[in-house]
C-alpha positions as CSV (number, residue, x, y, z in Angstrom):
1,M,38.2,66.0,76.0
2,H,35.8,66.2,73.2
3,R,34.8,62.8,71.6
4,H,33.5,62.4,68.0
5,H,30.1,60.6,67.6
6,P,29.2,59.1,64.2
7,D,26.2,60.7,62.5
8,R,23.1,58.5,63.2
9,R,21.7,59.7,59.9
10,D,24.4,57.8,58.1
11,E,23.4,54.6,59.9
12,N,19.8,55.1,59.1
13,G,20.5,55.5,55.4
14,T,22.6,52.4,55.3
15,A,19.9,50.4,57.1
16,L,17.3,51.7,54.6
17,I,19.5,50.6,51.6
18,F,19.8,47.1,53.1
19,A,16.1,46.9,53.8
20,L,15.3,47.9,50.2
21,M,17.8,45.3,48.9
22,F,16.3,42.6,51.1
23,T,12.8,43.6,50.1
24,T,13.7,43.5,46.4
25,L,15.4,40.1,46.9
26,V,12.3,38.7,48.7
27,L,10.0,40.1,46.1
28,G,12.1,38.6,43.4
29,I,12.1,35.2,45.0
30,V,8.3,35.4,45.5
31,L,7.6,36.5,42.0
32,T,9.9,33.9,40.5
33,G,8.2,31.2,42.6
34,T,4.8,32.5,41.6
35,L,5.7,32.5,37.9
36,T,7.2,29.0,38.3
37,V,4.1,27.7,40.0
38,R,1.9,29.3,37.4
39,T,3.9,27.9,34.6
40,Q,3.8,24.5,36.2
41,I,0.1,24.7,36.7
42,S,-0.4,25.8,33.1
43,Q,1.8,23.0,31.8
44,N,0.0,20.4,34.0
45,R,-3.4,21.8,32.7
46,T,-2.2,21.6,29.1
47,S,-0.9,18.1,29.7
48,F,-4.1,17.0,31.4
49,V,-6.2,18.4,28.6
50,A,-4.0,16.9,25.9
51,N,-4.1,13.4,27.6
52,Y,-7.9,13.6,28.1
53,Q,-8.3,14.5,24.4
54,A,-6.0,11.6,23.4
55,V,-8.2,9.2,25.4
56,M,-11.3,10.6,23.8
57,T,-9.7,10.3,20.4
58,A,-8.8,6.7,21.0
59,R,-12.3,6.0,22.1
60,S,-13.6,7.4,18.9
61,G,-11.4,5.0,17.0
62,L,-12.9,2.1,18.9
63,T,-16.4,3.3,18.1
64,E,-15.7,3.6,14.4
65,A,-14.0,0.2,14.3
66,L,-17.1,-1.4,16.0
67,S,-19.3,0.4,13.4
68,W,-17.1,-0.9,10.6
69,L,-17.5,-4.5,11.8
70,R,-21.3,-4.1,12.0
71,R,-21.5,-2.6,8.5
72,Q,-19.8,-5.6,6.7
73,T,-22.2,-7.6,4.7
74,S,-20.5,-10.9,5.4
75,Q,-20.9,-11.9,9.1
76,P,-19.0,-12.8,11.2
77,V,-16.1,-10.7,10.0
78,T,-12.9,-12.7,9.8
79,A,-10.5,-10.0,8.6
80,F,-10.3,-6.4,9.8
81,A,-9.4,-4.6,6.6
82,P,-10.8,-1.1,6.1
83,Q,-10.5,0.0,2.4
84,L,-9.7,3.2,0.6
85,D,-10.9,3.5,-3.1
86,P,-12.0,7.0,-4.0
87,A,-12.4,5.9,-7.7
88,A,-15.0,3.3,-6.8
89,D,-18.7,3.9,-7.4
90,P,-19.7,4.7,-4.8
91,P,-16.3,5.7,-3.3
92,I,-15.0,3.5,-0.5
93,L,-13.6,5.8,2.2
94,D,-13.3,3.6,5.2
95,T,-9.9,5.0,6.1
96,E,-7.2,7.5,5.2
97,E,-4.3,5.0,5.4
98,P,-5.3,1.4,4.5
99,D,-1.8,0.1,5.1
100,I,-2.3,0.9,8.8
101,G,-6.0,0.0,9.1
102,L,-8.6,2.5,10.2
103,V,-7.1,6.0,10.4
104,R,-8.7,9.5,10.7
105,D,-7.2,12.9,11.3
106,F,-9.4,15.8,12.4
107,N,-8.9,19.4,13.6
108,I,-9.6,20.3,17.2
109,S,-8.9,24.0,16.9
110,G,-6.3,26.2,15.2
111,D,-3.1,24.1,14.8
112,L,-4.3,21.5,17.3
113,W,-5.2,18.2,15.6
114,A,-6.2,14.7,16.7
115,R,-5.7,11.3,15.0
116,Y,-6.7,7.7,15.8
117,E,-5.2,4.6,14.4
118,V,-6.8,1.2,14.6
119,W,-4.2,-1.2,13.2
120,K,-5.0,-4.3,11.1
121,V,-3.1,-7.5,11.0
122,W,-0.6,-7.6,8.2
123,A,2.0,-10.3,8.6
124,G,3.8,-9.2,5.4
125,D,4.3,-5.6,6.3
126,P,7.6,-4.7,4.5
127,D,8.4,-1.8,6.9
128,A,10.2,-3.5,9.8
129,T,9.8,-0.6,12.2
130,R,6.1,-0.3,11.4
131,A,5.7,-4.1,11.6
132,S,7.1,-4.2,15.1
133,W,4.7,-1.5,16.3
134,R,1.9,-3.2,14.5
135,Q,2.5,-6.4,16.5
136,Q,1.9,-4.4,19.7
137,V,-1.3,-2.6,18.8
138,Q,-3.0,-4.5,16.1
139,C,-6.6,-5.8,16.4
140,E,-7.0,-9.5,16.9
141,D,-9.6,-12.2,16.3
142,V,-9.7,-13.8,19.8
143,S,-12.5,-16.2,19.1
144,T,-10.3,-19.2,19.7
145,L,-9.1,-17.8,23.0
146,M,-12.7,-17.5,24.0
147,S,-13.3,-21.2,23.1
148,Q,-15.5,-20.2,20.2
149,S,-15.5,-22.6,17.2
150,T,-16.4,-19.9,14.6
151,A,-13.8,-17.4,13.5
152,G,-14.7,-13.7,13.9
153,Q,-17.1,-14.1,16.8
154,T,-15.0,-12.0,19.1
155,W,-12.5,-9.2,18.2
156,R,-10.1,-7.4,20.5
157,L,-10.0,-3.9,19.2
158,R,-7.2,-1.5,20.0
159,S,-7.0,2.2,19.1
160,V,-4.1,4.6,19.4
161,G,-5.2,8.3,19.9
162,Y,-2.9,11.2,19.3
163,V,-3.1,14.9,19.9
164,Y,-0.6,17.0,18.0
165,R,0.3,20.4,16.7
166,L,0.4,20.7,13.0
167,E,3.1,23.1,11.8
168,D,3.8,21.5,8.4
169,P,1.1,19.4,6.7
170,T,3.7,18.2,4.1
171,V,5.4,15.9,6.7
172,P,4.0,13.1,8.9
173,F,2.1,14.2,12.0
174,N,4.8,12.9,14.3
175,E,7.9,14.5,12.6
176,E,9.4,17.9,13.1
177,P,8.3,20.6,13.0
178,N,5.0,18.9,14.0
179,K,4.8,17.9,17.6
180,V,2.8,15.1,19.3
181,L,1.5,16.4,22.6
182,A,-0.1,13.2,24.0
183,S,-1.0,9.7,22.9
184,E,-3.1,7.0,24.5
185,L,-3.9,3.3,23.7
186,A,-7.5,2.1,24.3
187,E,-8.7,-1.5,24.1
188,T,-12.0,-3.4,24.3
189,D,-13.5,-6.7,23.2
190,V,-16.5,-6.9,20.9
191,R,-18.5,-10.0,20.1
192,R,-21.5,-11.5,18.3
193,A,-24.0,-13.6,20.0
194,V,-26.0,-16.4,18.4
195,L,-29.5,-17.6,19.1
196,T,-30.1,-21.3,18.8
197,L,-33.3,-22.6,20.4
198,P,-33.5,-26.2,21.6
199,G,-36.2,-26.6,18.9
200,Q,-38.2,-24.4,16.6
201,A,-41.3,-24.3,18.8
202,A,-43.5,-21.8,20.6
203,I,-42.4,-23.4,23.9
204,N,-39.2,-25.2,24.7
205,V,-39.3,-26.9,28.1
206,G,-36.6,-29.0,29.8
207,D,-39.0,-31.7,31.1
208,G,-42.1,-32.9,29.3
209,N,-43.8,-33.8,32.6
210,S,-43.3,-30.2,33.9
211,A,-45.4,-28.5,31.2
212,H,-49.1,-27.9,32.0
213,I,-51.3,-26.1,29.5
214,N,-54.5,-25.6,31.3
215,T,-58.0,-24.1,30.6
216,N,-58.1,-21.0,28.4
217,S,-54.5,-21.4,27.3
218,R,-53.2,-21.4,23.7
219,V,-49.9,-22.5,22.3
220,N,-49.6,-21.9,18.6
221,G,-46.7,-23.4,16.6
222,N,-47.7,-21.5,13.4
223,G,-46.6,-24.3,11.1
224,L,-43.8,-25.5,13.4
225,A,-43.8,-27.3,16.8
226,G,-46.1,-26.2,19.6
227,I,-44.0,-27.6,22.5
228,F,-40.5,-29.1,22.1
229,Y,-39.1,-31.2,25.0
230,P,-36.6,-34.0,25.6
231,Q,-37.6,-37.4,24.6
232,G,-38.2,-39.7,27.5
233,S,-39.1,-36.9,29.9
234,G,-42.8,-37.5,29.9
235,T,-45.6,-35.7,28.0
236,P,-46.9,-32.2,28.6
237,T,-50.4,-31.9,30.1
238,T,-52.6,-30.3,27.4
239,G,-56.2,-31.3,28.3
240,P,-58.7,-33.0,25.9
241,S,-57.6,-33.1,22.3
242,N,-60.8,-31.4,21.2
243,Q,-59.9,-28.2,23.0
244,N,-56.9,-27.6,20.7
245,R,-54.9,-25.9,23.5
246,V,-51.7,-26.7,21.6
247,T,-51.4,-26.5,17.8
248,G,-48.5,-26.9,15.5
249,S,-46.7,-29.3,13.2
250,P,-46.6,-31.3,15.3
251,P,-48.3,-29.9,18.4
252,L,-46.0,-31.9,20.7
253,S,-42.4,-32.7,19.6
254,P,-40.2,-34.8,21.8
255,G,-36.5,-34.4,20.7
256,T,-33.7,-36.9,20.9
257,S,-31.3,-34.0,21.4
258,Y,-32.3,-31.1,23.8
259,D,-29.9,-28.4,24.9
260,D,-31.1,-25.3,26.8
261,D,-28.0,-24.1,28.7
262,Y,-26.6,-20.6,28.0
263,E,-23.7,-21.9,25.8
264,S,-26.1,-23.8,23.6
265,V,-28.8,-21.1,23.3
266,F,-26.7,-18.0,23.2
267,G,-23.2,-19.3,22.3
268,M,-21.7,-18.0,25.5
269,S,-21.8,-18.3,29.3
270,F,-24.1,-16.3,31.4
271,E,-21.3,-14.0,32.5
272,E,-20.4,-13.3,28.9
273,L,-24.1,-12.8,27.9
274,A,-24.4,-10.3,30.8
275,S,-21.4,-8.4,29.5
276,I,-23.1,-7.5,26.3
277,A,-26.6,-7.1,27.7
278,D,-28.3,-3.7,27.5
279,Q,-29.4,-4.0,31.1
280,V,-28.8,-6.4,34.0
281,V,-31.2,-5.7,36.9
282,T,-31.0,-7.1,40.4
283,S,-34.3,-5.9,41.7
284,Q,-37.9,-5.9,40.5
285,G,-38.2,-2.1,40.5
286,D,-35.2,-1.8,38.1
287,F,-36.8,-3.9,35.4
288,P,-37.3,-1.6,32.3
289,Q,-40.8,-0.5,31.3
290,P,-41.0,-0.8,28.4
291,L,-38.2,-3.0,27.2
292,P,-35.4,-1.5,25.1
293,E,-36.3,-2.2,21.5
294,G,-34.4,-5.2,20.3
295,G,-32.3,-5.2,23.4
296,I,-31.1,-7.8,25.9
297,V,-32.4,-7.6,29.5
298,I,-31.3,-9.9,32.2
299,A,-33.2,-10.1,35.5
300,D,-31.0,-11.7,38.2
301,I,-33.0,-10.6,41.3
302,G,-32.6,-13.7,43.4
303,S,-36.3,-14.2,43.8
304,T,-39.5,-14.3,41.7
305,L,-40.0,-11.7,39.0
306,N,-43.7,-10.7,38.9
307,F,-45.7,-9.1,36.2
308,D,-49.2,-7.7,36.7
309,N,-51.6,-5.1,35.4
310,G,-49.5,-2.3,36.8
311,F,-46.3,-3.9,35.7
312,P,-46.8,-5.8,32.4
313,L,-44.2,-7.4,30.2
314,Q,-44.2,-5.1,27.3
315,G,-41.9,-4.6,24.3
316,T,-39.6,-6.5,21.8
317,A,-36.4,-7.9,23.3
318,I,-34.6,-10.9,24.7
319,V,-35.4,-11.3,28.3
320,V,-33.5,-13.7,30.5
321,V,-34.8,-14.4,34.0
322,R,-32.6,-16.2,36.6
323,G,-35.1,-17.5,39.0
324,N,-38.9,-17.9,38.8
325,C,-41.1,-15.7,36.6
326,V,-44.9,-15.2,37.1
327,L,-47.3,-13.3,34.9
328,N,-50.1,-12.8,37.3
329,P,-53.9,-12.8,36.5
330,G,-54.8,-9.6,34.7
331,N,-51.2,-8.8,33.7
332,N,-52.1,-7.7,30.1
333,S,-48.6,-8.4,28.8
334,L,-47.8,-8.1,25.1
335,F,-44.3,-9.3,24.4
336,N,-42.3,-10.1,21.3
337,G,-39.0,-11.9,21.3
338,L,-37.4,-14.6,23.4
339,L,-38.3,-15.2,27.0
340,Y,-35.7,-17.4,28.6
341,V,-36.4,-18.5,32.2
342,E,-33.8,-20.4,34.3
343,G,-36.4,-21.6,36.7
344,N,-40.2,-22.0,36.8
345,L,-42.6,-20.0,34.6
346,T,-46.3,-19.3,35.3
347,V,-48.3,-17.6,32.6
348,R,-51.8,-16.3,33.5
349,A,-54.4,-14.5,31.3
350,P,-54.7,-12.1,29.7
351,C,-51.4,-12.0,27.9
352,E,-49.8,-12.7,24.5
353,L,-46.2,-13.8,24.1
354,N,-44.9,-13.9,20.5
355,G,-41.6,-15.4,19.5
356,S,-40.6,-18.3,21.7
357,V,-40.2,-19.3,25.3
358,V,-37.5,-21.4,26.9
359,C,-38.1,-22.7,30.4
360,T,-35.7,-24.9,32.3
361,G,-38.1,-25.7,35.1
362,N,-41.9,-26.1,35.5
363,L,-44.1,-24.3,33.1
364,T,-47.8,-23.6,33.8
365,M,-50.3,-21.7,31.6
366,Q,-53.8,-20.9,32.9
367,G,-56.5,-18.7,31.5
368,S,-59.6,-17.4,33.2
369,G,-62.3,-15.8,31.1
370,D,-59.6,-14.6,28.8
371,Y,-56.7,-16.4,27.2
372,A,-53.0,-16.8,28.0
373,T,-51.3,-17.2,24.6
374,I,-47.8,-18.1,23.4
375,N,-47.3,-17.9,19.6
376,Y,-44.2,-19.1,17.7
377,D,-43.2,-16.0,15.7
378,E,-40.2,-16.5,13.4
379,D,-40.2,-12.9,12.2
380,A,-39.9,-11.6,15.7
381,L,-37.0,-14.0,16.4
382,N,-35.3,-13.1,13.1
383,S,-35.4,-9.4,13.8
384,L,-33.8,-10.1,17.2
385,M,-31.2,-12.2,15.5
386,D,-30.3,-9.2,13.3
387,V,-29.6,-7.2,16.4
388,L,-28.1,-9.9,18.5
389,G,-25.9,-10.9,15.6
390,S,-24.3,-7.4,15.4
391,Y,-21.1,-6.9,17.3
392,R,-21.5,-5.5,20.8
393,R,-19.0,-4.4,23.4
394,A,-18.2,-7.3,25.7
395,T,-15.7,-5.6,28.0
396,S,-15.4,-2.1,29.3
397,L,-12.8,0.3,27.9
398,S,-9.3,-0.3,29.2
399,L,-6.1,1.8,28.9
400,P,-3.3,-0.8,28.9
401,R,-0.5,1.8,29.3
402,R,-2.0,3.0,32.6
403,Q,-2.4,-0.5,34.1
């Protein structure tokens, strides 16, 4: 009997069709997945860039707010209130929206814009919604929280940065068809320091008995005291009166009140002073040469800070040394400003220190062929006060929304 066998070519054709369908399906899935991943990557990249730009914008707001505080003629500033008065002579253009505080809008590229808002305190804001938001992000005078008796010494600045697409400039940046892509809140504290010496003198020393002004040493009060020290703590050693090692009005001035701690001299604790310092060094080799002009340098090295011919004390600044400080023979130092030593101080020739010295421990001056000199210089101290009295950042930037 003859049997019929199916044509193998039909089976092969069917298999090919299924294979093509399967391949098309797989390719579709792969392409769809690839496009989805690419879209997600693109969206993530766009989001990352927008958020980064928002942070940078908020930082810019903090920088301008700090600059605004520094520019005010009345210091310390007790009210954060940027003004807008184009008709004034010269025009006052602190901000774009004085009801908010400090506001700037600027173009990034194309229709992409950025904006920062640094909100002022306004208890009588008639807009309830705006007032509620203001309470969350406004700048604050936190001097009382920092146990400071003078208002305006420390401000907590907050800045909101936005990145947005501007489709219609006739409506607010955050209303349709405009679109906010990202926003960030940045915060920092800024503060002013004060400089109050125990006494107006070339040298302030915490114990009269501990001050020794030896041969070839000169202490010049330049119309004010030569050496100021606590009454009842003994008398500094100055050698025969005919040598005039110490001059001033008077040369030696014992005080009934003497305060040389950080709070009394700088108006803040050591930790707070360190937070606004230009540099805090923990090793001899990191001490700046020369000093940053008008800056604050703290040496907290845990041992003696030594200056010599190859490493002199040079420049104009406030220098705080935690520990002993020695200006070795031949150091050739020329310093202007305030040298505050929480420890013992030894000053050898040749050197000249102009401004004032505060020493909490033993102080010894000794020349040899040349002079070791400390001059009271009110001009040098006043120029430092102009810098020190300006607001400085006391805390690093923080992003409260991310904490």
